C-alpha positions as CSV (number, residue, x, y, z in Angstrom):
1,M,0.0,0.0,0.0
2,D,1.2,3.5,-0.9
3,I,0.5,5.6,2.2
4,F,0.9,8.7,0.2
5,N,-2.0,7.7,-2.0
6,K,-4.3,6.6,0.8
7,K,-7.4,8.7,1.2
8,R,-10.3,8.4,3.6
9,I,-13.6,9.8,2.3
10,M,-17.0,10.3,3.9
11,L,-20.1,10.8,1.8
12,A,-23.7,11.8,2.5
13,T,-26.3,12.4,-0.1
14,D,-29.8,13.8,-0.4
15,I,-29.6,15.7,2.9
16,H,-32.5,18.0,2.0
17,Y,-31.6,20.6,4.6
18,L,-34.2,23.1,5.5
19,S,-33.1,26.3,7.3
20,K,-34.8,26.8,10.7
21,R,-35.0,30.5,9.7
22,I,-37.8,29.6,7.3
23,N,-39.4,26.7,9.2
24,D,-41.2,27.0,12.5
25,R,-42.2,23.3,12.4
26,G,-45.8,24.5,12.8
27,E,-49.1,23.1,11.3
28,A,-48.3,23.9,7.6
29,F,-45.0,22.1,7.9
30,K,-46.5,19.1,9.7
31,E,-49.2,18.9,7.0
32,A,-46.5,18.8,4.3
33,M,-44.5,16.1,6.1
34,A,-47.6,14.0,6.5
35,K,-47.7,13.7,2.7
36,G,-43.9,13.3,2.4
37,D,-41.6,10.6,1.3
38,G,-40.1,9.6,4.6
39,K,-37.5,12.4,5.1
40,V,-37.2,13.3,8.8
41,V,-37.1,17.0,7.9
42,A,-38.6,17.9,11.3
43,Y,-35.2,17.0,12.8
44,I,-33.0,17.9,9.8
45,E,-31.0,20.5,11.9
46,E,-30.2,17.8,14.4
47,I,-29.4,15.3,11.7
48,V,-27.0,17.6,9.8
49,D,-25.3,18.7,13.0
50,A,-24.9,15.1,14.2
51,F,-23.4,14.1,10.9
52,L,-21.0,17.1,10.7
53,N,-19.9,16.5,14.3
54,E,-19.1,12.9,13.2
55,V,-17.1,14.2,10.3
56,K,-15.1,16.5,12.6
57,K,-14.5,13.7,15.0
58,R,-13.3,11.2,12.4
59,R,-11.3,13.7,10.4
60,P,-11.5,12.1,6.9
61,D,-9.4,13.6,4.1
62,V,-12.5,14.4,2.0
63,L,-16.2,15.0,2.5
64,I,-18.4,14.5,-0.6
65,L,-22.0,15.7,-0.9
66,P,-23.5,14.7,-4.2
67,G,-26.6,16.9,-4.5
68,D,-30.0,17.6,-3.0
69,L,-28.3,19.6,-0.3
70,T,-31.5,21.4,0.4
71,F,-35.2,20.7,0.8
72,N,-36.3,22.7,-2.3
73,G,-33.4,25.0,-3.2
74,E,-34.1,27.7,-0.6
75,R,-31.4,30.4,-0.6
76,K,-31.4,30.6,3.2
77,S,-31.1,26.8,3.4
78,H,-28.0,26.9,1.1
79,E,-26.5,29.8,3.1
80,D,-27.0,28.1,6.5
81,L,-25.7,24.8,5.2
82,S,-22.7,26.5,3.6
83,D,-21.8,28.1,7.0
84,K,-21.8,24.6,8.6
85,L,-19.6,23.2,5.8
86,R,-17.2,26.1,6.0
87,D,-16.5,25.1,9.6
88,I,-15.6,21.6,8.2
89,S,-13.4,23.1,5.5
90,E,-11.6,25.4,7.8
91,S,-10.7,22.4,10.1
92,G,-8.6,21.0,7.2
93,I,-11.1,18.6,5.6
94,S,-11.7,19.1,1.8
95,V,-15.4,19.4,1.0
96,Y,-16.8,18.9,-2.5
97,V,-20.4,19.4,-3.6
98,I,-22.6,19.4,-6.7
99,P,-26.2,20.4,-7.0
100,G,-29.1,18.0,-7.2
101,N,-32.5,18.5,-8.8
102,H,-33.7,20.1,-5.5
103,D,-31.0,22.7,-5.3
104,I,-31.2,25.2,-8.2
105,N,-33.9,27.5,-9.6
106,C,-36.6,25.7,-7.7
107,N,-40.2,27.0,-8.1
108,K,-41.2,25.1,-5.0
109,S,-39.0,27.0,-2.6
110,V,-41.2,27.9,0.4
111,G,-41.0,28.7,4.0
112,F,-43.4,27.5,6.8
113,L,-45.0,29.8,9.3
114,G,-47.9,28.6,11.5
115,E,-50.7,27.4,9.2
116,D,-49.2,29.1,6.1
117,T,-46.5,28.6,3.5
118,Y,-44.9,31.5,1.7
119,S,-42.5,31.8,-1.3
120,V,-38.8,32.2,-0.6
121,D,-35.9,32.9,-2.9
122,S,-34.1,30.0,-4.6
123,V,-30.6,30.2,-6.2
124,S,-29.2,30.1,-9.7
125,A,-26.4,27.8,-10.8
126,E,-23.9,30.7,-10.5
127,E,-25.2,31.7,-7.0
128,F,-25.0,28.0,-5.9
129,R,-21.3,28.0,-6.8
130,E,-20.7,31.3,-5.1
131,I,-22.3,30.2,-1.9
132,Y,-20.2,26.9,-1.9
133,S,-17.2,28.5,-3.5
134,F,-14.8,26.8,-1.1
135,C,-16.4,23.3,-1.8
136,G,-14.5,22.5,-5.0
137,Y,-15.2,25.6,-7.0
138,E,-11.9,27.3,-6.3
139,D,-9.2,24.6,-6.3
140,Y,-10.2,22.5,-9.3
141,E,-7.9,21.1,-12.0
142,Y,-10.7,21.3,-14.6
143,F,-14.1,23.2,-14.7
144,D,-16.7,23.0,-17.4
145,K,-18.7,26.2,-17.6
146,Y,-21.3,24.6,-19.8
147,S,-22.3,22.0,-17.2
148,G,-20.8,23.0,-13.9
149,S,-18.9,19.8,-13.6
150,Y,-15.4,19.9,-12.2
151,I,-12.4,17.7,-11.5
152,V,-10.0,18.0,-8.5
153,R,-6.9,16.1,-7.6
154,L,-7.0,14.2,-4.3
155,T,-3.6,12.4,-4.5
156,P,-0.7,12.5,-7.0
157,N,-2.6,10.0,-9.2
158,L,-6.3,10.1,-8.0
159,Y,-8.7,12.6,-9.4
160,L,-12.3,13.3,-8.3
161,L,-14.8,14.0,-11.0
162,M,-18.0,15.8,-9.8
163,L,-20.4,15.4,-12.7
164,D,-23.1,18.1,-12.7
165,T,-26.3,17.2,-14.6
166,N,-28.5,19.8,-12.9
167,S,-27.0,23.3,-13.3
168,Y,-28.1,23.9,-16.9
169,E,-29.4,20.9,-18.8
170,R,-31.7,19.1,-16.4
171,N,-30.6,15.5,-15.8
172,R,-28.2,15.3,-18.8
173,V,-24.8,16.4,-19.9
174,G,-24.6,18.4,-23.2
175,E,-22.6,17.0,-26.1
176,E,-20.1,19.9,-25.9
177,S,-19.5,19.1,-22.2
178,I,-19.1,15.4,-23.1
179,A,-16.5,16.2,-25.7
180,R,-14.6,18.4,-23.2
181,L,-14.8,15.7,-20.6
182,D,-13.5,13.1,-23.0
183,N,-10.5,15.3,-23.7
184,V,-9.6,15.9,-20.1
185,L,-10.1,12.3,-19.1
186,N,-7.9,11.2,-22.0
187,K,-5.1,13.4,-20.6
188,I,-5.5,12.0,-17.1
189,Y,-5.6,8.4,-18.5
190,K,-2.4,9.0,-20.5
191,S,-0.6,10.2,-17.4
192,E,-1.7,7.0,-15.6
193,G,-4.1,8.9,-13.3
194,R,-7.2,7.3,-11.8
195,V,-10.6,8.8,-11.5
196,L,-13.4,8.5,-8.9
197,A,-16.7,9.7,-10.4
198,V,-19.6,11.2,-8.6
199,S,-23.0,12.3,-9.9
200,H,-26.4,13.1,-8.3
201,Q,-28.6,11.1,-10.7
202,N,-27.6,7.6,-11.7
203,I,-25.7,6.3,-14.7
204,L,-27.1,2.8,-14.4
205,E,-30.7,1.5,-14.1
206,H,-31.1,0.3,-10.5
207,N,-34.8,-0.3,-10.7
208,S,-36.8,-1.0,-13.9
209,I,-39.7,1.2,-12.9
210,F,-37.5,4.2,-11.8
211,T,-35.8,5.2,-15.0
212,K,-37.1,8.6,-16.4
213,G,-35.9,11.3,-14.0
214,F,-33.6,8.9,-12.2
215,V,-31.1,7.6,-14.8
216,I,-29.2,10.5,-16.5
217,E,-30.9,10.9,-19.9
218,N,-27.7,10.4,-22.0
219,A,-26.1,8.0,-19.5
220,D,-25.1,5.7,-22.3
221,R,-22.6,8.4,-23.5
222,I,-21.3,8.8,-20.0
223,R,-20.9,5.1,-19.4
224,E,-19.1,4.8,-22.8
225,I,-16.5,7.4,-21.7
226,Y,-16.0,6.0,-18.2
227,R,-15.4,2.5,-19.7
228,K,-13.0,4.0,-22.3
229,Y,-10.8,5.4,-19.5
230,N,-11.2,2.6,-17.0
231,I,-13.1,4.6,-14.4
232,P,-14.1,1.9,-11.9
233,L,-16.7,3.5,-9.7
234,N,-19.5,6.1,-9.8
235,L,-21.0,7.3,-6.6
236,S,-24.6,8.7,-6.8
237,G,-27.7,9.3,-4.8
238,H,-31.1,10.7,-5.8
239,M,-33.1,7.4,-5.5
240,H,-32.9,7.4,-1.6
241,I,-32.2,3.7,-1.8
242,Q,-29.0,1.8,-0.9
243,H,-28.0,-0.1,-3.9
244,I,-25.0,-1.5,-5.8
245,M,-24.8,-2.4,-9.5
246,S,-22.1,-3.4,-12.0
247,E,-22.2,-3.1,-15.8
248,G,-18.5,-2.8,-16.7
249,I,-18.4,0.1,-14.1
250,V,-19.7,-0.2,-10.6
251,E,-22.2,2.3,-9.4
252,I,-23.1,2.7,-5.7
253,V,-26.3,4.6,-4.8
254,T,-26.0,5.8,-1.2
255,S,-29.4,6.2,0.5
256,S,-30.5,9.6,1.8
257,L,-29.1,10.8,5.1
258,A,-32.6,12.2,5.8
259,V,-34.4,8.9,5.5
260,S,-34.3,5.8,7.8
261,P,-31.9,4.2,8.4
262,N,-30.1,7.5,7.9
263,H,-27.0,6.2,6.1
264,F,-23.7,7.9,5.4
265,A,-20.9,6.2,3.5
266,N,-17.2,5.7,4.0
267,I,-14.8,5.1,1.2
268,I,-11.1,4.1,1.7
269,Y,-8.8,4.4,-1.3
270,D,-5.4,2.7,-0.8
271,G,-4.0,3.1,-4.3
272,S,-5.3,-0.3,-5.6
273,S,-8.9,-0.4,-4.5
274,F,-12.0,1.5,-3.2
275,D,-13.4,0.0,0.0
276,Y,-17.0,1.2,0.5
277,F,-19.3,0.7,3.5
278,T,-22.2,2.5,5.1
279,E,-23.2,3.3,8.7
280,S,-26.4,4.6,10.2
281,L,-26.1,8.0,11.8
282,K,-26.7,8.4,15.6
283,V,-28.7,11.5,16.4
284,E,-28.3,11.7,20.2
285,A,-29.9,15.2,20.4
286,V,-33.3,13.6,19.6
287,E,-34.7,11.1,22.0
288,N,-35.7,7.9,20.3
289,F,-34.5,9.2,17.0
290,N,-34.2,5.8,15.3
291,E,-37.8,4.9,16.2
292,I,-39.0,8.3,15.0
293,S,-37.2,8.0,11.7
294,K,-38.3,4.4,11.1
295,K,-41.9,5.3,11.8
296,E,-41.8,8.2,9.4
297,F,-40.6,5.8,6.7
298,E,-43.1,3.1,7.6
299,N,-45.9,5.7,7.2
300,V,-44.9,6.2,3.6
301,G,-45.1,2.5,2.8
302,A,-48.5,2.3,4.6
303,R,-49.9,5.1,2.5
304,Q,-48.6,3.5,-0.7
305,I,-50.0,0.0,0.0
306,S,-53.4,1.3,1.3
307,R,-54.1,2.7,-2.1
308,L,-53.7,-0.7,-3.6
309,F,-55.9,-2.4,-1.1
310,K,-58.8,-0.1,-2.1
311,S,-58.9,-1.6,-5.6
312,D,-61.5,-4.2,-6.5
313,E,-58.8,-6.9,-6.7
314,F,-58.6,-6.9,-2.9
315,K,-62.2,-6.3,-1.9
316,D,-62.8,-9.8,-0.7
317,L,-59.8,-10.1,1.5
318,S,-60.3,-10.2,5.3
319,S,-58.9,-7.4,7.5
320,E,-56.5,-10.0,9.0
321,R,-55.1,-10.9,5.5
322,I,-54.8,-7.3,4.5
323,K,-52.8,-6.6,7.7
324,E,-50.5,-9.6,6.9
325,L,-49.9,-8.3,3.4
326,N,-49.4,-4.7,4.6
327,D,-46.9,-5.7,7.3
328,A,-44.9,-7.8,4.8
329,F,-44.8,-5.0,2.2
330,I,-43.6,-2.4,4.8
331,K,-40.9,-4.8,5.9
332,M,-39.7,-5.5,2.3
333,N,-39.8,-1.8,1.5
334,E,-37.7,-1.0,4.6
335,V,-35.1,-3.7,3.7
336,Y,-34.9,-2.5,0.1
337,F,-34.2,1.2,1.1
338,A,-31.7,0.1,3.7
339,G,-29.8,-2.2,1.4
340,D,-30.3,-5.1,3.8
341,M,-31.0,-8.7,3.0
342,L,-34.6,-9.9,3.4
343,Q,-35.0,-12.8,5.8
344,T,-37.7,-14.9,4.0
345,E,-38.6,-17.3,6.8
346,G,-42.4,-17.1,7.2
347,L,-42.7,-14.8,4.2
348,E,-42.5,-17.4,1.4
349,E,-46.3,-17.6,0.7
350,I,-46.7,-13.8,0.8
351,I,-43.8,-13.2,-1.6
352,N,-45.4,-15.7,-4.0
353,F,-48.7,-13.9,-3.6
354,W,-47.2,-10.6,-4.6
355,K,-45.4,-12.1,-7.5
356,S,-48.7,-13.5,-8.8
357,Q,-50.6,-10.2,-8.7
358,N,-51.8,-8.4,-11.8
359,E,-49.8,-5.4,-12.8
360,S,-50.4,-2.1,-10.9
361,Y,-47.8,0.4,-9.9
362,T,-47.5,-1.0,-6.4
363,S,-47.4,-4.7,-7.5
364,A,-44.8,-3.8,-10.2
365,Y,-42.8,-2.0,-7.5
366,I,-42.9,-5.0,-5.2
367,K,-41.7,-7.3,-8.0
368,S,-38.9,-4.9,-8.8
369,I,-37.6,-4.7,-5.2
370,L,-37.7,-8.5,-4.9
371,Q,-35.0,-8.5,-7.5
372,S,-32.6,-6.8,-5.0
373,V,-33.5,-7.7,-1.5
374,F,-31.8,-11.1,-1.5
375,K,-28.4,-9.6,-1.5
376,E,-26.8,-7.1,0.9
377,Q,-26.1,-3.7,-0.7
378,K,-24.2,-1.8,2.0
379,S,-20.6,-2.7,1.3
380,C,-18.2,-3.7,-1.5
381,K,-14.6,-3.5,-2.5
382,I,-13.7,-2.3,-6.0
383,L,-10.3,-3.3,-7.3
384,I,-8.7,-0.9,-9.7
385,K,-7.2,-2.4,-12.9
């Protein structure tokens, strides 16, 4: 092992931070969260502070945040999160960010006050880079003004590519930017440099029913370039699930820090491999936080499955049978998002029942997650050729 090339990296994605300056956690906010997707935004201040305290305690070389830094692109949320990250940066830890689809020019940027919501300012791509200027936008080796993507050097031979698909062309990289990226990666390749790639949206299809809006629109072009230059690993988020895929290049989707089980990731680079593993964040400032977060996520699954049970197909089922199916779905959904392995003992009949159902959105979703839950998705080691 070359100790001069070793790097310790921490990563958290889809934080969805909402500034307490524009959120009183009142009735309007509670109503919005009751229709939400499982993010524990009620305690997002405590979540972010707990995570950044963990970063300061562990002192990695690098912190990566691959987008959806804010709830819905609120300027004040960006400003307050930037202040917290500046403290990390000034402690000697390099911080790198890119925007997600919830960070720039958002028309849903609102604040919450009592029973009301009110519009607040969002930010442009240029303003985003100004607010986070110290997070990769000052010390880059390469910057593409047409996309907002940049490359920094982490070690003498390891480069970090932060691929921005949200600043200008939503969920895609323009052909001019691809040509420029091809050129700079060619130079790195010829100098025997290695590249770790990061994007917000995904370059591989991790779930057959989550493609449009999830997979980068021209991901085939990006994969082609990555394979051409032997880029072994892409780190992404966006889907809020914990999932690993390999199609010539490995892509790891890290689940949202804001959603149970509140994962963050560790990556150790030793010159010959990337060793990746997740941990669940401990939020000691909130009593019973794990239970609160888990319940928030379970409520999302319960709402989703209840819509299916209202269809004619299930009208003759007993309440006991519906509860049995409901509990099994919530468990499968929880395992899927956490990247855990499903323990099937006692669930064999229910799994076969779901597999036999006529196609609906929920039944198709259940069948899709059953393709992943029989393999643990929280760690892997990627050898570099």
